[in-house]
mmCIF file as gemmi writes it, N, C-alpha and C atoms, coordinates in Angstrom:
data_model
loop_
_atom_site.group_PDB
_atom_site.id
_atom_site.type_symbol
_atom_site.label_atom_id
_atom_site.label_alt_id
_atom_site.label_comp_id
_atom_site.label_asym_id
_atom_site.label_entity_id
_atom_site.label_seq_id
_atom_site.pdbx_PDB_ins_code
_atom_site.Cartn_x
_atom_site.Cartn_y
_atom_site.Cartn_z
_atom_site.occupancy
_atom_site.B_iso_or_equiv
_atom_site.pdbx_formal_charge
_atom_site.auth_seq_id
_atom_site.auth_asym_id
_atom_site.pdbx_PDB_model_num
ATOM 1 N N . MET Axp A 1 ? 139.978 2.155 -32.623 1 0 ? 1 A 1
ATOM 2 C CA . MET Axp A 1 ? 140.964 2.677 -31.708 1 0 ? 1 A 1
ATOM 3 C C . MET Axp A 1 ? 140.493 2.562 -30.263 1 0 ? 1 A 1
ATOM 4 N N . VAL Axp A 2 ? 139.203 2.464 -30.079 1 0 ? 2 A 1
ATOM 5 C CA . VAL Axp A 2 ? 138.666 2.338 -28.727 1 0 ? 2 A 1
ATOM 6 C C . VAL Axp A 2 ? 139.163 1.049 -28.085 1 0 ? 2 A 1
ATOM 7 N N . ALA Axp A 3 ? 139.23 -0.028 -28.865 1 0 ? 3 A 1
ATOM 8 C CA . ALA Axp A 3 ? 139.694 -1.309 -28.33 1 0 ? 3 A 1
ATOM 9 C C . ALA Axp A 3 ? 141.152 -1.22 -27.88 1 0 ? 3 A 1
ATOM 10 N N . VAL Axp A 4 ? 141.984 -0.529 -28.638 1 0 ? 4 A 1
ATOM 11 C CA . VAL Axp A 4 ? 143.389 -0.366 -28.268 1 0 ? 4 A 1
ATOM 12 C C . VAL Axp A 4 ? 143.504 0.445 -26.986 1 0 ? 4 A 1
ATOM 13 N N . LEU Axp A 5 ? 142.725 1.499 -26.896 1 0 ? 5 A 1
ATOM 14 C CA . LEU Axp A 5 ? 142.742 2.345 -25.704 1 0 ? 5 A 1
ATOM 15 C C . LEU Axp A 5 ? 142.277 1.563 -24.472 1 0 ? 5 A 1
ATOM 16 N N . ARG Axp A 6 ? 141.222 0.761 -24.624 1 0 ? 6 A 1
ATOM 17 C CA . ARG Axp A 6 ? 140.741 -0.062 -23.513 1 0 ? 6 A 1
ATOM 18 C C . ARG Axp A 6 ? 141.776 -1.11 -23.104 1 0 ? 6 A 1
ATOM 19 N N . TRP Axp A 7 ? 142.431 -1.718 -24.108 1 0 ? 7 A 1
ATOM 20 C CA . TRP Axp A 7 ? 143.454 -2.715 -23.828 1 0 ? 7 A 1
ATOM 21 C C . TRP Axp A 7 ? 144.595 -2.099 -23.021 1 0 ? 7 A 1
ATOM 22 N N . ALA Axp A 8 ? 145.083 -0.939 -23.452 1 0 ? 8 A 1
ATOM 23 C CA . ALA Axp A 8 ? 146.183 -0.274 -22.752 1 0 ? 8 A 1
ATOM 24 C C . ALA Axp A 8 ? 145.758 0.154 -21.351 1 0 ? 8 A 1
ATOM 25 N N . ASP Axp A 9 ? 144.574 0.712 -21.231 1 0 ? 9 A 1
ATOM 26 C CA . ASP Axp A 9 ? 144.072 1.179 -19.942 1 0 ? 9 A 1
ATOM 27 C C . ASP Axp A 9 ? 143.901 0.014 -18.967 1 0 ? 9 A 1
ATOM 28 N N . GLY Axp A 10 ? 143.441 -1.122 -19.47 1 0 ? 10 A 1
ATOM 29 C CA . GLY Axp A 10 ? 143.245 -2.297 -18.631 1 0 ? 10 A 1
ATOM 30 C C . GLY Axp A 10 ? 144.545 -2.875 -18.093 1 0 ? 10 A 1
ATOM 31 N N . ARG Axp A 11 ? 145.65 -2.513 -18.709 1 0 ? 11 A 1
ATOM 32 C CA . ARG Axp A 11 ? 146.96 -2.987 -18.273 1 0 ? 11 A 1
ATOM 33 C C . ARG Axp A 11 ? 147.779 -1.893 -17.594 1 0 ? 11 A 1
ATOM 34 N N . GLY Axp A 12 ? 147.11 -0.779 -17.305 1 0 ? 12 A 1
ATOM 35 C CA . GLY Axp A 12 ? 147.779 0.32 -16.615 1 0 ? 12 A 1
ATOM 36 C C . GLY Axp A 12 ? 148.755 1.076 -17.492 1 0 ? 12 A 1
ATOM 37 N N . LEU Axp A 13 ? 148.569 0.998 -18.813 1 0 ? 13 A 1
ATOM 38 C CA . LEU Axp A 13 ? 149.444 1.695 -19.748 1 0 ? 13 A 1
ATOM 39 C C . LEU Axp A 13 ? 148.774 2.967 -20.24 1 0 ? 13 A 1
ATOM 40 N N . GLU Axp A 14 ? 149.572 3.975 -20.508 1 0 ? 14 A 1
ATOM 41 C CA . GLU Axp A 14 ? 149.044 5.227 -21.033 1 0 ? 14 A 1
ATOM 42 C C . GLU Axp A 14 ? 149.689 5.486 -22.394 1 0 ? 14 A 1
ATOM 43 N N . LEU Axp A 15 ? 148.877 5.735 -23.404 1 0 ? 15 A 1
ATOM 44 C CA . LEU Axp A 15 ? 149.401 6.022 -24.73 1 0 ? 15 A 1
ATOM 45 C C . LEU Axp A 15 ? 149.872 7.467 -24.805 1 0 ? 15 A 1
ATOM 46 N N . ASN Axp A 16 ? 151.047 7.674 -25.372 1 0 ? 16 A 1
ATOM 47 C CA . ASN Axp A 16 ? 151.546 9.02 -25.599 1 0 ? 16 A 1
ATOM 48 C C . ASN Axp A 16 ? 151.029 9.455 -26.969 1 0 ? 16 A 1
ATOM 49 N N . ILE Axp A 17 ? 149.9 10.121 -26.985 1 0 ? 17 A 1
ATOM 50 C CA . ILE Axp A 17 ? 149.215 10.456 -28.228 1 0 ? 17 A 1
ATOM 51 C C . ILE Axp A 17 ? 150.066 11.355 -29.11 1 0 ? 17 A 1
ATOM 52 N N . SER Axp A 18 ? 150.946 12.167 -28.518 1 0 ? 18 A 1
ATOM 53 C CA . SER Axp A 18 ? 151.801 13.048 -29.335 1 0 ? 18 A 1
ATOM 54 C C . SER Axp A 18 ? 152.796 12.242 -30.173 1 0 ? 18 A 1
ATOM 55 N N . LYS Axp A 19 ? 153.068 10.99 -29.801 1 0 ? 19 A 1
ATOM 56 C CA . LYS Axp A 19 ? 153.98 10.143 -30.563 1 0 ? 19 A 1
ATOM 57 C C . LYS Axp A 19 ? 153.247 9.163 -31.48 1 0 ? 19 A 1
ATOM 58 N N . CYS Axp A 20 ? 151.943 9.118 -31.406 1 0 ? 20 A 1
ATOM 59 C CA . CYS Axp A 20 ? 151.154 8.194 -32.232 1 0 ? 20 A 1
ATOM 60 C C . CYS Axp A 20 ? 150.96 8.773 -33.623 1 0 ? 20 A 1
ATOM 61 N N . ARG Axp A 21 ? 151.015 7.918 -34.629 1 0 ? 21 A 1
ATOM 62 C CA . ARG Axp A 21 ? 150.787 8.305 -36.016 1 0 ? 21 A 1
ATOM 63 C C . ARG Axp A 21 ? 149.847 7.286 -36.645 1 0 ? 21 A 1
ATOM 64 N N . SER Axp A 22 ? 149.17 7.701 -37.697 1 0 ? 22 A 1
ATOM 65 C CA . SER Axp A 22 ? 148.286 6.773 -38.405 1 0 ? 22 A 1
ATOM 66 C C . SER Axp A 22 ? 148.859 6.469 -39.781 1 0 ? 22 A 1
ATOM 67 N N . MET Axp A 23 ? 148.573 5.265 -40.248 1 0 ? 23 A 1
ATOM 68 C CA . MET Axp A 23 ? 149.002 4.852 -41.574 1 0 ? 23 A 1
ATOM 69 C C . MET Axp A 23 ? 148.063 3.762 -42.05 1 0 ? 23 A 1
ATOM 70 N N . SER Axp A 24 ? 147.655 3.844 -43.3 1 0 ? 24 A 1
ATOM 71 C CA . SER Axp A 24 ? 146.788 2.82 -43.879 1 0 ? 24 A 1
ATOM 72 C C . SER Axp A 24 ? 147.621 1.921 -44.772 1 0 ? 24 A 1
ATOM 73 N N . PHE Axp A 25 ? 147.438 0.624 -44.619 1 0 ? 25 A 1
ATOM 74 C CA . PHE Axp A 25 ? 148.118 -0.353 -45.457 1 0 ? 25 A 1
ATOM 75 C C . PHE Axp A 25 ? 147.114 -0.878 -46.47 1 0 ? 25 A 1
ATOM 76 N N . TYR Axp A 26 ? 147.528 -0.939 -47.718 1 0 ? 26 A 1
ATOM 77 C CA . TYR Axp A 26 ? 146.614 -1.392 -48.757 1 0 ? 26 A 1
ATOM 78 C C . TYR Axp A 26 ? 147.402 -2.044 -49.876 1 0 ? 26 A 1
ATOM 79 N N . ARG Axp A 27 ? 146.727 -2.903 -50.621 1 0 ? 27 A 1
ATOM 80 C CA . ARG Axp A 27 ? 147.38 -3.597 -51.737 1 0 ? 27 A 1
ATOM 81 C C . ARG Axp A 27 ? 146.72 -3.25 -53.066 1 0 ? 27 A 1
ATOM 82 N N . THR Axp A 28 ? 145.893 -2.229 -53.079 1 0 ? 28 A 1
ATOM 83 C CA . THR Axp A 28 ? 145.256 -1.804 -54.318 1 0 ? 28 A 1
ATOM 84 C C . THR Axp A 28 ? 145.889 -0.498 -54.768 1 0 ? 28 A 1
ATOM 85 N N . HIS Axp A 29 ? 145.501 -0.028 -55.936 1 0 ? 29 A 1
ATOM 86 C CA . HIS Axp A 29 ? 146.036 1.229 -56.449 1 0 ? 29 A 1
ATOM 87 C C . HIS Axp A 29 ? 145.338 2.438 -55.838 1 0 ? 29 A 1
ATOM 88 N N . GLU Axp A 30 ? 144.188 2.209 -55.226 1 0 ? 30 A 1
ATOM 89 C CA . GLU Axp A 30 ? 143.449 3.305 -54.615 1 0 ? 30 A 1
ATOM 90 C C . GLU Axp A 30 ? 143.877 3.477 -53.164 1 0 ? 30 A 1
ATOM 91 N N . ARG Axp A 31 ? 144.294 4.676 -52.837 1 0 ? 31 A 1
ATOM 92 C CA . ARG Axp A 31 ? 144.723 4.976 -51.486 1 0 ? 31 A 1
ATOM 93 C C . ARG Axp A 31 ? 143.517 5.097 -50.564 1 0 ? 31 A 1
ATOM 94 N N . ILE Axp A 32 ? 143.654 4.616 -49.344 1 0 ? 32 A 1
ATOM 95 C CA . ILE Axp A 32 ? 142.583 4.687 -48.364 1 0 ? 32 A 1
ATOM 96 C C . ILE Axp A 32 ? 142.852 5.877 -47.45 1 0 ? 32 A 1
ATOM 97 N N . ASP Axp A 33 ? 141.983 6.848 -47.469 1 0 ? 33 A 1
ATOM 98 C CA . ASP Axp A 33 ? 142.119 8.011 -46.594 1 0 ? 33 A 1
ATOM 99 C C . ASP Axp A 33 ? 141.104 7.917 -45.47 1 0 ? 33 A 1
ATOM 100 N N . TYR Axp A 34 ? 141.594 7.887 -44.244 1 0 ? 34 A 1
ATOM 101 C CA . TYR Axp A 34 ? 140.72 7.817 -43.093 1 0 ? 34 A 1
ATOM 102 C C . TYR Axp A 34 ? 141.402 8.534 -41.944 1 0 ? 34 A 1
ATOM 103 N N . SER Axp A 35 ? 140.638 9.266 -41.183 1 0 ? 35 A 1
ATOM 104 C CA . SER Axp A 35 ? 141.175 9.993 -40.038 1 0 ? 35 A 1
ATOM 105 C C . SER Axp A 35 ? 140.974 9.169 -38.772 1 0 ? 35 A 1
ATOM 106 N N . TYR Axp A 36 ? 142.064 8.849 -38.098 1 0 ? 36 A 1
ATOM 107 C CA . TYR Axp A 36 ? 141.995 8.096 -36.848 1 0 ? 36 A 1
ATOM 108 C C . TYR Axp A 36 ? 142.159 9.053 -35.678 1 0 ? 36 A 1
ATOM 109 N N . ALA Axp A 37 ? 141.481 8.738 -34.569 1 0 ? 37 A 1
ATOM 110 C CA . ALA Axp A 37 ? 141.562 9.59 -33.384 1 0 ? 37 A 1
ATOM 111 C C . ALA Axp A 37 ? 141.589 8.727 -32.134 1 0 ? 37 A 1
ATOM 112 N N . ILE Axp A 38 ? 142.27 9.228 -31.118 1 0 ? 38 A 1
ATOM 113 C CA . ILE Axp A 38 ? 142.285 8.607 -29.799 1 0 ? 38 A 1
ATOM 114 C C . ILE Axp A 38 ? 141.837 9.677 -28.815 1 0 ? 38 A 1
ATOM 115 N N . ASN Axp A 39 ? 140.776 9.402 -28.071 1 0 ? 39 A 1
ATOM 116 C CA . ASN Axp A 39 ? 140.209 10.376 -27.124 1 0 ? 39 A 1
ATOM 117 C C . ASN Axp A 39 ? 139.949 11.728 -27.783 1 0 ? 39 A 1
ATOM 118 N N . ASN Axp A 40 ? 139.381 11.693 -28.966 1 0 ? 40 A 1
ATOM 119 C CA . ASN Axp A 40 ? 139.048 12.891 -29.746 1 0 ? 40 A 1
ATOM 120 C C . ASN Axp A 40 ? 140.265 13.676 -30.194 1 0 ? 40 A 1
ATOM 121 N N . ASN Axp A 41 ? 141.46 13.098 -30.136 1 0 ? 41 A 1
ATOM 122 C CA . ASN Axp A 41 ? 142.676 13.712 -30.657 1 0 ? 41 A 1
ATOM 123 C C . ASN Axp A 41 ? 143.008 13.028 -31.976 1 0 ? 41 A 1
ATOM 124 N N . VAL Axp A 42 ? 142.907 13.771 -33.07 1 0 ? 42 A 1
ATOM 125 C CA . VAL Axp A 42 ? 143.171 13.209 -34.392 1 0 ? 42 A 1
ATOM 126 C C . VAL Axp A 42 ? 144.667 12.926 -34.517 1 0 ? 42 A 1
ATOM 127 N N . LEU Axp A 43 ? 144.989 11.708 -34.96 1 0 ? 43 A 1
ATOM 128 C CA . LEU Axp A 43 ? 146.383 11.316 -35.118 1 0 ? 43 A 1
ATOM 129 C C . LEU Axp A 43 ? 146.958 11.888 -36.404 1 0 ? 43 A 1
ATOM 130 N N . LEU Axp A 44 ? 148.223 12.268 -36.356 1 0 ? 44 A 1
ATOM 131 C CA . LEU Axp A 44 ? 148.902 12.77 -37.543 1 0 ? 44 A 1
ATOM 132 C C . LEU Axp A 44 ? 149.124 11.633 -38.517 1 0 ? 44 A 1
ATOM 133 N N . PHE Axp A 45 ? 149.074 11.941 -39.803 1 0 ? 45 A 1
ATOM 134 C CA . PHE Axp A 45 ? 149.3 10.957 -40.848 1 0 ? 45 A 1
ATOM 135 C C . PHE Axp A 45 ? 150.797 10.718 -40.977 1 0 ? 45 A 1
ATOM 136 N N . ALA Axp A 46 ? 151.225 9.483 -40.978 1 0 ? 46 A 1
ATOM 137 C CA . ALA Axp A 46 ? 152.646 9.139 -41.016 1 0 ? 46 A 1
ATOM 138 C C . ALA Axp A 46 ? 153.237 9.251 -42.414 1 0 ? 46 A 1
ATOM 139 N N . GLY Axp A 47 ? 152.424 9.3 -43.425 1 0 ? 47 A 1
ATOM 140 C CA . GLY Axp A 47 ? 152.919 9.323 -44.8 1 0 ? 47 A 1
ATOM 141 C C . GLY Axp A 47 ? 152.878 7.936 -45.405 1 0 ? 47 A 1
ATOM 142 N N . ASN Axp A 48 ? 153.677 7.734 -46.438 1 0 ? 48 A 1
ATOM 143 C CA . ASN Axp A 48 ? 153.673 6.443 -47.139 1 0 ? 48 A 1
ATOM 144 C C . ASN Axp A 48 ? 154.655 5.445 -46.56 1 0 ? 48 A 1
ATOM 145 N N . GLU Axp A 49 ? 155.48 5.902 -45.618 1 0 ? 49 A 1
ATOM 146 C CA . GLU Axp A 49 ? 156.495 5.026 -45.057 1 0 ? 49 A 1
ATOM 147 C C . GLU Axp A 49 ? 156.81 5.473 -43.633 1 0 ? 49 A 1
ATOM 148 N N . ILE Axp A 50 ? 156.994 4.501 -42.756 1 0 ? 50 A 1
ATOM 149 C CA . ILE Axp A 50 ? 157.345 4.815 -41.371 1 0 ? 50 A 1
ATOM 150 C C . ILE Axp A 50 ? 158.306 3.735 -40.869 1 0 ? 50 A 1
ATOM 151 N N . THR Axp A 51 ? 159.232 4.136 -40.02 1 0 ? 51 A 1
ATOM 152 C CA . THR Axp A 51 ? 160.189 3.193 -39.45 1 0 ? 51 A 1
ATOM 153 C C . THR Axp A 51 ? 159.904 3.03 -37.972 1 0 ? 51 A 1
ATOM 154 N N . ASP Axp A 52 ? 159.827 1.765 -37.547 1 0 ? 52 A 1
ATOM 155 C CA . ASP Axp A 52 ? 159.604 1.46 -36.144 1 0 ? 52 A 1
ATOM 156 C C . ASP Axp A 52 ? 160.504 0.29 -35.768 1 0 ? 52 A 1
ATOM 157 N N . LEU Axp A 53 ? 161.322 0.473 -34.768 1 0 ? 53 A 1
ATOM 158 C CA . LEU Axp A 53 ? 162.271 -0.549 -34.332 1 0 ? 53 A 1
ATOM 159 C C . LEU Axp A 53 ? 163.138 -1.041 -35.494 1 0 ? 53 A 1
ATOM 160 N N . ASP Axp A 54 ? 163.573 -0.1 -36.327 1 0 ? 54 A 1
ATOM 161 C CA . ASP Axp A 54 ? 164.443 -0.351 -37.482 1 0 ? 54 A 1
ATOM 162 C C . ASP Axp A 54 ? 163.779 -1.163 -38.588 1 0 ? 54 A 1
ATOM 163 N N . ILE Axp A 55 ? 162.472 -1.307 -38.538 1 0 ? 55 A 1
ATOM 164 C CA . ILE Axp A 55 ? 161.729 -1.978 -39.604 1 0 ? 55 A 1
ATOM 165 C C . ILE Axp A 55 ? 160.97 -0.906 -40.369 1 0 ? 55 A 1
ATOM 166 N N . VAL Axp A 56 ? 161.13 -0.9 -41.683 1 0 ? 56 A 1
ATOM 167 C CA . VAL Axp A 56 ? 160.467 0.09 -42.522 1 0 ? 56 A 1
ATOM 168 C C . VAL Axp A 56 ? 159.132 -0.48 -42.976 1 0 ? 56 A 1
ATOM 169 N N . PHE Axp A 57 ? 158.052 0.2 -42.624 1 0 ? 57 A 1
ATOM 170 C CA . PHE Axp A 57 ? 156.711 -0.191 -43.045 1 0 ? 57 A 1
ATOM 171 C C . PHE Axp A 57 ? 156.285 0.715 -44.184 1 0 ? 57 A 1
ATOM 172 N N . ASP Axp A 58 ? 155.928 0.125 -45.296 1 0 ? 58 A 1
ATOM 173 C CA . ASP Axp A 58 ? 155.508 0.845 -46.485 1 0 ? 58 A 1
ATOM 174 C C . ASP Axp A 58 ? 154.011 0.667 -46.641 1 0 ? 58 A 1
ATOM 175 N N . CYS Axp A 59 ? 153.297 1.7 -47.094 1 0 ? 59 A 1
ATOM 176 C CA . CYS Axp A 59 ? 151.84 1.632 -47.202 1 0 ? 59 A 1
ATOM 177 C C . CYS Axp A 59 ? 151.374 0.575 -48.201 1 0 ? 59 A 1
ATOM 178 N N . GLU Axp A 60 ? 152.242 0.173 -49.132 1 0 ? 60 A 1
ATOM 179 C CA . GLU Axp A 60 ? 151.88 -0.853 -50.107 1 0 ? 60 A 1
ATOM 180 C C . GLU Axp A 60 ? 152.362 -2.242 -49.693 1 0 ? 60 A 1
ATOM 181 N N . LEU Axp A 61 ? 152.881 -2.379 -48.493 1 0 ? 61 A 1
ATOM 182 C CA . LEU Axp A 61 ? 153.33 -3.642 -47.927 1 0 ? 61 A 1
ATOM 183 C C . LEU Axp A 61 ? 154.439 -4.305 -48.75 1 0 ? 61 A 1
ATOM 184 N N . ASN Axp A 62 ? 155.37 -3.501 -49.264 1 0 ? 62 A 1
ATOM 185 C CA . ASN Axp A 62 ? 156.519 -4.094 -49.934 1 0 ? 62 A 1
ATOM 186 C C . ASN Axp A 62 ? 157.777 -3.798 -49.118 1 0 ? 62 A 1
ATOM 187 N N . PHE Axp A 63 ? 158.854 -4.433 -49.44 1 0 ? 63 A 1
ATOM 188 C CA . PHE Axp A 63 ? 160.079 -4.299 -48.654 1 0 ? 63 A 1
ATOM 189 C C . PHE Axp A 63 ? 161.225 -3.733 -49.488 1 0 ? 63 A 1
ATOM 190 N N . HIS Axp A 64 ? 160.896 -2.88 -50.459 1 0 ? 64 A 1
ATOM 191 C CA . HIS Axp A 64 ? 161.928 -2.28 -51.308 1 0 ? 64 A 1
ATOM 192 C C . HIS Axp A 64 ? 162.904 -1.426 -50.514 1 0 ? 64 A 1
ATOM 193 N N . ALA Axp A 65 ? 162.473 -0.809 -49.433 1 0 ? 65 A 1
ATOM 194 C CA . ALA Axp A 65 ? 163.348 0.052 -48.635 1 0 ? 65 A 1
ATOM 195 C C . ALA Axp A 65 ? 164.416 -0.763 -47.91 1 0 ? 65 A 1
ATOM 196 N N . HIS Axp A 66 ? 164.179 -2.047 -47.731 1 0 ? 66 A 1
ATOM 197 C CA . HIS Axp A 66 ? 165.161 -2.901 -47.054 1 0 ? 66 A 1
ATOM 198 C C . HIS Axp A 66 ? 166.179 -3.323 -48.07 1 0 ? 66 A 1
């Protein structure tokens, strides 16, 4: 996450951490649990599915929701 923060900062962008969510994508049966943080602020877990720009992202990388 440090690289993303540096990239945004280098372009004069500020991340709205209250709107940021974390999600792990995996293709195995074992779920990956990891806590992500930006500037020591732990990101909320998005769950198994999240929609961004009308595209549904599923943690198992399938498109059944479409």
